[in-house]
C-alpha positions in Angstrom: 95.1 90.6 160.5 95.7 92.6 157.4 92.0 92.1 156.4 90.9 93.4 159.7 93.2 96.4 159.5 91.8 97.2 156.0 88.1 96.9 157.3 88.9 99.0 160.2 90.6 101.6 158.1 87.7 101.7 155.6 85.1 102.0 158.4 87.2 104.9 159.9 87.4 106.6 156.5 83.6 106.5 156.0 82.9 108.0 159.4 85.5 110.7 159.0 84.3 111.6 155.7 80.7 112.2 157.0 81.9 113.8 160.2 85.7 114.8 160.3 85.3 115.8 164.0 84.1 112.3 164.9 87.2 110.9 163.3 89.3 113.3 165.5 87.5 111.8 168.6 88.0 108.3 167.4 91.8 108.9 167.0 92.0 110.5 170.5 90.0 107.6 172.2 92.2 105.1 170.3 95.7 106.6 171.1 96.7 103.0 172.2 96.0 101.7 168.7 99.7 102.2 167.9 100.1 98.8 169.3 98.5 97.5 166.1 101.4 97.5 163.6 101.9 96.5 160.0 103.8 97.5 156.8 102.6 99.5 153.9 104.7 99.1 150.8 107.6 97.9 153.2 107.2 101.0 155.5 106.5 100.2 159.2 103.2 101.9 160.2 100.8 101.7 163.1 97.0 101.9 163.0 97.2 105.1 165.0 99.3 106.6 162.2 97.1 105.5 159.4 94.0 107.0 161.0 95.8 110.3 161.3 96.9 110.3 157.6 93.4 109.1 156.5 91.7 111.9 158.4 94.3 114.6 157.3 93.8 113.6 153.6 90.0 113.7 154.0 90.2 117.2 155.6 92.5 118.3 152.7 90.1 117.0 150.1 87.0 118.6 151.9 89.1 121.9 152.5 88.6 121.7 156.1 92.2 122.5 157.2 92.6 126.1 158.1 96.2 126.7 157.2 95.7 130.4 157.9 95.2 129.6 161.7 98.5 127.6 161.6 100.6 130.5 160.0 98.9 133.0 162.5 99.4 130.7 165.5 101.9 131.7 168.1 103.2 128.2 167.9 104.0 128.5 164.1 107.7 129.2 164.6 108.5 126.9 167.4 106.7 124.0 165.5 108.7 124.9 162.3 112.0 124.9 164.2 111.1 121.6 165.9 110.4 120.0 162.5 113.5 121.3 161.0 115.7 120.3 163.8 114.1 116.8 164.0 114.8 116.4 160.2 118.4 117.3 160.7 118.6 114.8 163.7 117.5 112.0 161.2 120.5 112.9 159.0 123.0 112.8 161.9 121.6 109.7 163.5 123.5 106.5 163.3 120.2 104.8 162.6 118.7 106.8 160.0 116.0 104.3 159.1 114.8 104.1 162.7 115.2 107.9 163.0 113.0 108.5 160.0 110.3 106.2 161.6 110.4 108.3 164.8 110.4 111.6 162.7 107.1 110.6 161.1 105.4 109.0 164.1 106.5 111.4 166.9 106.9 114.8 164.9 105.1 114.9 161.6 101.9 113.0 162.3 101.2 114.5 165.8 101.7 117.9 164.3 99.2 117.1 161.5 96.8 116.0 164.1 97.3 119.3 165.9 96.5 121.1 162.5 93.3 119.0 162.3 92.2 119.7 165.9 92.8 123.4 165.6 90.9 123.5 162.4 88.0 121.4 163.5 87.3 122.4 167.1 85.4 125.6 167.0 83.0 125.4 169.9 83.0 124.5 173.5 80.8 121.5 172.8 83.4 120.2 170.3 86.3 120.7 172.8 84.5 119.0 175.5 83.9 116.1 173.1 87.6 115.8 172.8 87.9 115.5 176.5 85.3 112.8 176.7 87.4 110.9 174.0 90.4 111.1 176.3 88.3 109.8 179.2 87.0 106.9 177.0 90.7 105.8 176.5 91.2 105.9 180.2 88.0 103.8 180.9 88.9 100.9 178.8 92.6 100.9 179.8 91.7 101.1 183.5 89.0 98.3 183.2 91.5 96.1 181.3 94.1 96.9 184.0 91.7 95.9 186.8 90.8 92.7 185.2 94.5 91.9 184.9 95.2 92.6 188.6 92.7 89.8 189.5 93.5 87.3 186.6 97.0 88.1 185.5 95.7 88.1 181.8 98.3 89.0 179.3 100.9 89.9 182.0 104.6 90.1 181.0 106.7 87.7 183.2 108.9 90.6 184.4 105.9 92.2 186.3 104.7 89.1 188.0 105.5 88.2 191.6 107.5 85.0 192.3 104.2 83.4 193.5 102.7 84.1 190.2 100.6 87.0 191.4 100.5 90.4 189.7 103.1 92.9 190.9 102.5 95.8 188.4 99.7 96.0 186.0 100.4 97.1 182.3 96.8 96.8 180.9 97.4 96.5 177.0 100.5 98.6 177.1 104.1 97.3 177.3 105.2 98.3 180.7 103.7 99.8 183.9 105.1 103.3 183.6 103.5 103.6 180.1 100.1 103.8 182.0 101.4 106.5 184.4 102.9 108.6 181.5 99.6 108.5 179.6 97.2 108.7 182.6 99.0 111.5 184.5 98.1 114.4 182.1 94.5 113.3 181.6 94.0 113.1 185.4 95.1 116.7 185.7 92.8 117.7 182.9 89.8 116.1 184.5 90.5 117.6 187.8 90.4 121.1 186.3 87.4 120.2 184.1 85.4 119.1 187.2 85.2 122.8 188.2 84.3 124.2 184.9 80.6 125.6 185.0 78.0 123.5 183.3 77.3 123.9 179.6 73.6 123.5 180.5 71.5 126.4 181.4 67.9 125.0 181.3 66.6 123.6 184.6 65.6 120.2 182.9 69.1 119.7 181.9 70.6 119.5 185.5 70.2 115.7 185.4 72.5 115.5 182.4 75.0 117.6 184.1 74.9 115.5 187.2 75.5 112.4 185.2 78.5 114.2 183.5 80.0 115.0 187.0 79.6 111.4 188.1 81.1 110.1 184.9 84.2 112.5 185.3 84.7 111.3 189.0 84.5 107.6 187.9 87.1 108.3 185.2 89.3 110.1 187.7 89.0 107.3 190.5 89.7 104.6 187.8 92.7 106.4 186.5 94.3 107.0 190.0 93.7 103.4 191.0 95.3 102.2 187.8 98.5 104.3 188.3 98.6 103.0 192.0 98.3 99.3 190.8 101.1 100.0 188.2 103.4 101.4 190.9 104.2 104.3 188.5 105.8 106.5 191.2 106.8 109.2 188.8 103.1 109.7 187.8 101.9 109.3 191.4 104.3 112.0 192.8 103.8 114.4 189.9 100.0 114.0 189.9 99.9 114.3 193.7 102.0 117.6 193.7 100.1 119.3 190.9 96.7 118.1 192.5 97.8 119.7 195.7 98.6 123.0 194.0 95.3 122.9 192.1 93.4 122.2 195.3 95.0 125.0 197.1 94.3 127.4 194.3 90.6 126.4 193.8 88.6 128.3 196.5 86.1 125.4 196.7 88.7 122.8 197.7 91.3 124.9 199.5 90.4 124.1 203.1 89.8 120.5 202.3 93.3 120.3 200.8 94.7 122.1 204.0 93.0 119.5 206.3 94.4 116.6 204.1 97.8 118.1 204.2 97.8 118.3 208.0 96.7 114.6 208.1 99.4 113.6 205.9 101.9 115.5 207.9 100.8 113.6 211.1 101.0 110.3 209.2 104.6 111.3 208.1 105.5 112.0 211.8 104.0 108.9 213.3 104.6 106.2 210.5 108.4 105.1 210.3 107.4 102.7 207.4 106.1 105.7 205.3 109.1 107.9 206.1 111.4 105.1 205.0 109.6 104.5 201.8 109.5 108.2 200.9 113.1 108.8 201.7 114.2 105.8 199.6 112.4 107.3 196.6 113.8 110.8 197.2 117.4 109.8 197.7 117.9 107.2 195.2 117.9 104.3 197.6 115.1 102.7 195.4 116.7 100.5 192.8 114.9 102.1 189.8 116.1 105.6 190.9 119.7 104.2 191.4 119.6 102.8 187.8 118.4 106.1 186.5 121.2 108.0 188.4 123.7 105.8 186.5 121.9 106.3 183.1 122.1 110.2 183.7 125.8 110.0 184.6 126.8 108.1 181.5 124.5 110.2 179.3 126.1 113.3 180.6 129.5 112.0 179.5 128.1 111.1 176.0 126.5 114.5 175.5 129.6 116.3 176.5 131.2 114.5 173.5 128.2 115.3 171.2 126.8 118.4 172.7 125.5 120.1 169.6 123.7 117.3 167.6 123.3 114.9 170.5 122.9 111.3 169.4 120.3 112.0 166.7 116.8 110.5 166.4 116.8 106.9 167.6 120.6 107.0 168.0 120.9 107.0 171.7 121.0 103.2 172.1 124.0 103.2 169.7 125.9 106.4 170.7 125.7 105.5 174.4 127.6 102.2 174.0 131.1 103.5 174.4 130.1 105.2 177.5 127.9 102.4 179.0 128.8 101.0 182.4 127.7 97.4 181.3 126.1 96.8 184.8 122.6 97.1 183.3 120.7 97.0 180.0 120.9 99.8 177.5 117.7 101.9 177.4 116.4 103.6 174.4 116.2 107.0 176.2 118.0 108.6 179.2 114.8 108.8 181.2 115.1 112.7 182.0 113.2 115.2 179.9 116.2 117.4 179.4 118.4 114.6 178.4 115.7 113.0 176.1 115.3 116.1 173.9 119.0 116.9 174.0 120.1 113.3 173.1 117.4 113.0 170.4 117.4 116.6 168.9 120.6 118.2 170.0 121.0 121.5 171.8 118.8 123.2 169.2 115.9 120.8 170.0 116.1 121.7 173.6 115.9 125.4 172.8 113.1 124.8 170.4 111.0 122.8 173.0 111.8 125.4 175.7 110.6 128.2 173.3 107.4 126.1 172.7 106.8 125.7 176.5 107.3 129.4 177.1 104.8 130.2 174.4 102.3 127.6 175.7 102.5 129.1 179.2 102.4 132.7 177.8 99.1 131.8 175.8 97.4 130.4 178.9 98.5 133.2 181.3 97.1 135.8 178.7 93.8 133.8 178.2 93.5 133.6 182.1 93.9 137.3 182.8 92.2 138.6 179.7 89.3 136.4 180.1 89.7 134.6 176.8 88.3 131.1 176.9 87.8 129.4 180.1 90.0 130.7 183.0 89.9 127.4 184.8 91.1 125.5 181.7 93.8 128.0 181.1 95.2 127.3 184.7 94.6 123.5 184.2 96.6 123.5 180.8 99.6 125.1 182.6 99.2 122.5 185.4 99.2 119.7 182.7 102.5 120.8 181.3 104.0 121.1 184.8 102.9 117.4 185.5 104.6 116.3 182.4 107.8 118.1 183.3 107.9 116.8 186.9 107.2 113.2 185.8 109.7 113.8 183.0 112.5 114.4 185.5 112.7 110.5 185.8 111.1 109.3 182.7 110.2 109.8 179.0 106.9 111.7 178.6 107.3 112.4 174.8 109.1 109.8 172.8 106.3 107.3 172.2 103.5 107.1 169.7 100.6 107.8 172.1 102.5 110.3 174.3 103.7 112.4 171.4 100.0 112.5 170.1 98.8 113.4 173.6 101.5 116.2 173.9 100.3 117.9 170.7 96.6 117.4 171.7 97.5 119.4 174.8 99.3 122.1 172.6 96.1 122.2 170.4 93.6 122.7 173.1 95.5 125.7 174.5 95.2 127.4 171.2 91.6 126.4 170.8 90.6 127.6 174.2 91.3 131.3 173.6 88.9 131.3 170.5 85.8 129.8 172.4 83.3 131.9 174.2 82.9 130.9 177.9 81.0 132.4 180.7 83.9 133.4 182.9 81.6 135.2 185.4 80.5 131.8 186.6 84.0 130.5 187.2 84.3 131.7 190.8 86.3 128.6 192.1 89.7 130.1 191.0 
């Protein structure tokens, strides 16, 4: 395995040296490569981390990191505060070794990748290449998931039915909701990207654009089918809500969405089984929501006793023990976006991320009304954050290797969008 890792790392370094932007695309398409783990001089690492560090070093050597863009970025101060708070949270954590690992994998390296992307992506073509890289990750994860549905290949026992059939697919990830958390933001991105006018202007290039639209639709369909097979209800509900809003806003889809809403309302009225299912999910009669309600109660008690610093990075599973109800397992995080950031980073971490969110929304709103970048993508980026927050009400949309990288990719494209010239006169669907 170590020889395979070395060969892959050398290959990646060669490609990145020749084309740093391609290296960024490989990292983006390979976000699930965090599953490939090893140690370097006794330090736990993932292949995803190693690729980010290799690419950052190459960009430094080739002087292709634009630090001026970082210092002038509206995200400079929120990012700086988040990094300082995360560093303090390592010191106050009851598990400093584990906290240090999270510090580098969930904060330092994703921010380095943000810096790489904002330096390397200077054109619409380069930005859309990043979107295709995200779509590539959806394709292979979804195809593996579908294969798993019919063969039960590599399925954890916990997600099999008593009969041996597949209950909830996981693809190559560790649990079903990992698919929903990863797929949700990308589904929203692709929904918005569908309505961005073509990059092609020549008549002979229409076939290429038609192929691109079909490929986007295939990726979207596979992604939706996957989260349905994973029974990731947080992803399903958040994607459905944001998709509905986007469909109402876009002029080309507005009346289709209204018609679908009417049909859904009729189904609600005449289907008692559907009503029972939805009410169970909404009012915590579902077991998973019942457990989450217990987690939130004991987390609130813990946070009242540790309100300023929280539990520290990777400290929740230890700090919660005196308050744990002993009726279910101890989870690594509280499964609520507010409690997640509060327990890991303290109250200052909550404030810092809130500051970042406000800055992010403001950038996209400004780009939308001033016509900087793509209006449709500016709106779509806000929709992505809304989807993350809605799903985060019942899950952990940040504290995971691939999810933290995905989060900072979203932060990066918002900054990049405003500096790219788009033909907003053609964006009449919003």
